[in-house]
C-alpha positions in Angstrom: -8.8 81.1 8.7 -11.3 79.6 11.0 -13.5 78.7 8.0 -10.6 76.8 6.4 -10.0 74.9 9.7 -13.7 74.1 9.9 -13.7 72.8 6.3 -10.6 70.7 6.9 -12.2 69.2 10.0 -15.4 68.4 8.1 -13.4 66.7 5.3 -11.4 64.7 7.9 -14.6 63.7 9.6 -16.2 62.6 6.4 -13.1 60.6 5.4 -13.0 59.0 8.8 -16.7 58.1 8.6 -16.2 56.6 5.1 -13.4 54.5 6.3 -15.3 53.3 9.3 -18.3 52.3 7.1 -16.0 50.5 4.7 -14.4 48.7 7.6 -17.8 47.6 8.9 -18.9 46.2 5.6 -17.9 42.5 5.5 -15.6 41.5 2.7 -17.1 39.0 0.3 -15.5 35.6 0.3 -13.3 34.6 -2.6 -15.3 33.5 -5.6 -12.9 30.5 -5.9 -12.6 27.9 -3.1 -10.0 25.2 -3.8 -9.6 22.0 -1.8 -6.4 20.0 -2.2 -6.4 16.4 -1.0 -3.0 14.7 -0.8 -1.0 12.1 1.0 2.7 11.8 1.9 4.7 9.8 -0.6 2.2 10.4 -3.5 4.1 11.4 -6.7 1.2 13.4 -8.2 0.7 15.2 -4.9 4.3 16.2 -4.8 4.2 17.5 -8.4 1.0 19.5 -7.6 2.7 21.0 -4.5 5.9 21.9 -6.3 4.8 22.7 -9.8 1.1 23.6 -10.0 0.4 25.5 -6.7 3.4 27.8 -7.1 2.0 28.8 -10.6 -1.4 29.2 -9.2 -0.1 31.6 -6.5 2.0 33.5 -9.1 -0.9 34.1 -11.4 -3.9 34.5 -9.0 -2.4 35.1 -5.6 -5.0 36.6 -3.2 -7.9 35.9 -5.6 -8.7 32.4 -4.3 -8.8 30.4 -1.0 -6.9 27.2 -0.8 -7.4 24.5 1.9 -5.2 21.5 2.2 -6.3 18.1 3.5 -3.9 15.3 4.4 -5.9 12.1 3.8 -3.8 10.2 6.3 -6.0 12.1 8.8 -9.3 10.2 9.3 -11.7 13.1 9.0 -10.0 14.3 5.8 -10.1 10.9 4.3 -13.8 10.7 5.1 -14.3 14.1 3.5 -12.6 13.0 0.3 -14.5 9.7 0.3 -17.8 11.5 0.5 -16.7 13.7 -2.4 -15.8 10.6 -4.3 -19.2 9.2 -3.9 -21.0 12.5 -4.6 -18.9 13.6 -7.6 -18.0 10.1 -9.0 -14.2 10.6 -8.4 -11.9 7.7 -9.0 -11.8 5.8 -5.6 -8.0 5.2 -6.1 -7.1 8.8 -6.6 -4.8 10.1 -3.8 -4.2 13.6 -5.3 -7.5 15.5 -5.9 -8.2 19.2 -6.5 -11.8 20.3 -6.0 -13.0 23.7 -7.0 -16.1 25.3 -5.4 -17.2 21.9 -4.3 -18.3 20.9 -7.9 -15.4 20.6 -10.3 -12.8 18.0 -9.7 -9.2 17.4 -11.1 -7.9 13.9 -10.0 -5.4 12.9 -12.6 -2.1 14.6 -13.5 -3.1 15.3 -17.1 -6.2 17.2 -16.3 -4.5 19.0 -13.4 -1.5 20.0 -15.7 -3.6 21.1 -18.7 -6.9 22.5 -17.5 -6.8 23.3 -13.8 -5.2 26.7 -14.0 -7.3 27.8 -17.0 -10.5 26.8 -15.2 -9.5 28.8 -12.1 -8.6 31.8 -14.2 -12.0 31.8 -16.0 -13.8 31.7 -12.6 -11.8 34.6 -11.3 -12.3 36.7 -14.5 -16.0 35.9 -14.5 -15.9 34.2 -17.9 -17.7 31.2 -16.3 -19.8 30.9 -13.2 -19.7 28.1 -10.6 -21.4 29.0 -7.3 -19.7 27.7 -4.3 -21.3 24.5 -3.0 -20.6 23.5 0.6 -18.6 20.4 0.9 -20.0 17.2 2.4 -19.8 16.7 6.1 -17.6 13.8 7.3 -20.7 12.1 8.6 -21.8 11.6 5.0 -19.3 8.9 4.7 -20.6 5.9 6.8 -18.5 3.1 8.2 -20.3 0.7 5.9 -19.1 2.7 2.9 -15.6 2.8 4.3 -15.6 -1.0 4.7 -16.8 -1.3 1.1 -13.9 0.9 0.0 -11.4 -1.6 1.4 -12.6 -4.2 -1.2 -10.8 -2.6 -4.1 -8.0 -3.7 -6.3 -5.3 -3.2 -3.7 -6.9 -5.6 -1.2 -7.5 -8.1 -4.0 -3.9 -7.7 -5.1 -2.5 -8.2 -1.6 -4.6 -11.3 -1.0 -3.5 -12.8 -4.3 0.2 -12.0 -3.5 -0.1 -13.6 -0.1 -1.6 -16.8 -1.5 0.9 -17.0 -4.4 3.8 -16.4 -1.9 2.4 -19.2 0.2 2.7 -21.7 -2.6 6.1 -20.4 -3.6 8.5 -23.4 -4.0 10.7 -21.8 -1.4 8.0 -22.0 1.2 6.7 -25.3 0.0 10.0 -27.0 0.2 10.4 -25.9 3.8 6.8 -27.0 4.6 7.4 -30.5 3.1 10.6 -30.9 5.1 8.9 -29.8 8.3 6.1 -32.4 7.8 8.6 -35.1 7.0 10.6 -34.4 10.1 7.4 -34.7 12.2 6.8 -38.0 10.6 10.3 -39.3 11.1 10.2 -38.3 14.8 6.9 -40.1 15.2 5.1 -37.0 16.3 1.4 -37.8 15.9 -2.0 -37.0 17.3 -2.4 -34.1 19.7 1.4 -33.4 19.9 1.5 -33.1 16.1 -1.3 -30.6 16.0 0.1 -28.5 18.9 3.7 -28.5 17.4 2.4 -27.6 14.0 0.0 -25.0 15.3 2.8 -23.3 17.2 5.0 -23.4 14.1 2.3 -21.8 12.0 1.5 -19.1 14.5 5.1 -18.2 15.1 5.7 -18.0 11.3 2.7 -15.8 11.0 3.7 -13.4 13.8 7.4 -13.3 12.7 6.4 -12.5 9.0 4.1 -9.7 10.1 6.9 -8.3 12.3 9.3 -8.4 9.3 6.7 -6.7 7.1 6.1 -3.9 9.6 9.8 -3.3 9.9 10.4 -3.2 6.2 7.3 -0.9 5.7 8.6 1.5 8.4 11.9 1.6 6.6 10.3 2.2 3.2 8.1 5.0 4.8 11.2 6.9 5.6 11.8 7.2 1.8 8.6 9.3 1.5 10.5 12.3 3.0 12.9 12.2 0.0 11.0 12.2 -3.2 13.9 11.4 -5.5 14.9 8.4 -3.4 11.4 7.2 -3.3 11.1 7.4 -7.1 14.5 5.7 -7.5 13.2 2.9 -5.2 10.0 2.5 -7.3 11.9 2.3 -10.6 14.4 -0.1 -9.1 11.6 -2.3 -7.9 9.8 -2.2 -11.3 13.0 -3.3 -13.0 13.7 -6.0 -10.4 10.1 -7.4 -10.8 10.4 -7.6 -14.5 13.7 -9.5 -14.2 12.1 -11.8 -11.5 9.1 -12.4 -13.8 11.3 -13.4 -16.7 13.5 -15.6 -14.5 10.4 -17.3 -13.1 9.2 -18.2 -16.6 12.7 -19.5 -17.4 12.6 -21.6 -14.2 9.2 -23.1 -15.2 10.4 -24.0 -18.7 13.6 -25.5 -17.4 12.0 -27.6 -14.7 9.3 -28.8 -17.0 12.0 -30.0 -19.4 14.5 -31.6 -16.9 12.6 -32.1 -13.7 15.7 -31.1 -11.8 15.6 -28.6 -8.9 19.2 -27.7 -9.8 18.0 -26.0 -13.0 15.8 -23.5 -11.0 17.4 -20.1 -10.4 14.9 -18.5 -8.0 15.2 -20.7 -4.9 16.7 -20.6 -1.5 20.5 -20.5 -1.6 21.9 -24.0 -0.8 23.6 -22.8 2.4 20.4 -21.2 3.7 18.4 -24.3 2.8 20.8 -26.5 4.6 20.7 -24.2 7.6 16.9 -24.4 7.7 16.9 -28.2 7.5 19.5 -28.3 10.3 17.3 -26.1 12.5 14.2 -28.2 11.9 16.1 -31.4 12.6 17.4 -29.9 15.8 14.1 -28.6 16.9 12.1 -31.7 16.2 14.6 -33.9 18.1 14.3 -31.8 21.2 12.6 -33.2 24.3 10.6 -29.9 24.6 9.2 -30.1 21.1 6.5 -27.5 21.6 9.0 -24.8 22.7 11.4 -26.0 20.0 8.6 -25.5 17.4 8.4 -21.8 18.3 12.1 -21.2 18.2 12.6 -23.2 15.0 9.7 -21.4 13.3 11.1 -18.0 14.1 14.6 -18.8 12.8 13.3 -20.6 9.7 10.9 -17.8 8.8 13.7 -15.2 9.1 16.0 -17.3 6.9 13.2 -18.2 4.4 12.4 -14.5 3.9 15.6 -14.4 1.7 13.5 -16.1 -0.9 9.8 -15.2 0.0 10.8 -11.5 0.2 10.8 -11.6 -3.7 7.0 -11.1 -3.4 6.7 -9.5 0.1 8.9 -6.5 -0.6 7.2 -5.4 -3.9 3.8 -5.8 -2.2 4.9 -3.5 0.6 6.2 -0.9 -2.0 2.7 -1.2 -3.6 1.0 -0.5 -0.3 3.3 2.5 0.3 2.5 3.9 -3.2 -1.2 3.4 -2.8 -1.3 6.1 -0.1 -3.1 4.0 2.5 -3.0 5.0 6.1 -0.7 3.0 8.5 -3.8 1.4 10.1 -5.0 0.1 6.7 -1.6 -1.1 5.8 -1.5 -3.2 9.0 -4.8 -4.8 8.1 -3.5 -5.6 4.6 -0.4 -7.2 6.3 -2.7 -9.4 8.4 -4.6 -10.5 5.3 -1.4 -11.2 3.3 0.2 -13.3 6.1 -3.0 -15.2 6.8 -3.1 -16.3 3.2 0.7 -16.9 3.2 0.5 -19.5 6.0 -2.8 -21.0 4.6 -1.0 -23.8 2.7 1.1 -24.6 5.8 -2.1 -24.9 7.9 -3.8 -27.1 5.2 -0.7 -29.3 5.1 -0.7 -29.6 8.9 -4.4 -30.7 8.9 -3.7 -33.2 6.1 -0.7 -34.6 8.1 -2.9 -34.9 11.2 -5.4 -36.8 9.2 -2.8 -39.3 8.1 -1.6 -38.1 4.7 1.8 -39.6 4.0 4.9 -37.6 3.4 5.4 -39.1 0.0 2.2 -37.4 -1.2 3.4 -34.0 0.0 6.7 -34.6 -1.9 4.9 -35.6 -5.1 2.6 -32.6 -4.8 5.5 -30.2 -4.3 7.2 -31.4 -7.4 4.0 -31.2 -9.4 3.5 -27.7 -8.1 6.8 -26.2 -9.3 5.8 -25.2 -12.8 2.3 -23.8 -12.0 3.7 -21.9 -9.0 6.5 -20.4 -11.0 4.1 -19.2 -13.7 1.8 -17.8 -11.1 4.8 -16.0 -9.6 5.8 -14.6 -13.0 2.2 -13.2 -13.5 2.3 -11.7 -10.0 5.7 -10.1 -10.6 4.5 -8.5 -13.8 1.2 -7.4 -12.2 3.0 -5.8 -9.2 5.4 -4.0 -11.6 2.4 -2.6 -13.5 0.6 -1.5 -10.4 3.7 0.2 -8.9 4.2 2.1 -12.2 0.6 3.2 -12.4 -0.1 4.3 -8.8 
């Protein structure tokens, strides 16, 4: 009996020792390390999260390690950007899966068709891909970051701002403002000060409008179906606006009558703007009146100029840029938007007569309408692609 007890105790001791040894042996890391870079509001990111990753977990749960990186966080964006430089990943990709630091999947088709198979082959040992440590955030210098800003998005925003600035809606208000300064005999230093305050107030007001609209649009990112609905509505609206702009150009070239133009400020809004400018320019305190007039006129004018502004904001939302970058794009857009107004002010200061502005505005209708049409179609394509 005592021998049996001794044997049982020995077996128990051996088992305990074996378990202790096994516990002390470090577990080897997973042979598959996956990094998922995403941003809120990104359609592909949403599909990866709701379609691909659940399948990955169902098939290979516990056999891989997944790390998520929200690229709205600066350090995560730097990490992705360093990967993009090292692995030649598309700079515009906002949803990227990187396996073992070497294999990348950055478009929906490759993610949908090959990602799961590749992970399965790694886990089964059919192929080998040793884990390579990812780049440190420091690998992405500020100089490279600044270079990244000079991509198609920033060029598109700059072009949109400039085209919006020569929009007949904005030009007609500009010409009326200059003519009222002339009628009221505002010249010299007072002309420059009143005009500068008008331009600055328009600039600040339009930025504030853009920030408000962007904040509202950003709320849609929490509701994927609503966001997709907004995108498709915007694409359809842009196509219609593009066709109407072409029709306006053809009609105006044929008749030369503003009444034949469809996309313009509503008559009542236009009359209200003119009344505000007349009232402001006739004020004894013309400098303060310029500020108040510019604010009200810019708000009313946005009914028309918003045809370009709103789609541009939707494009920025879809591009997955951080809020800080979006603000810098808004500054660029609005700088180019008021550029024609600033140029007109300088010309008026140098003595250019109102008749020349009126003539130029009429000559500008057809080219600006065609430029708007091209911009509308380009914005529709970009929103559909991103």
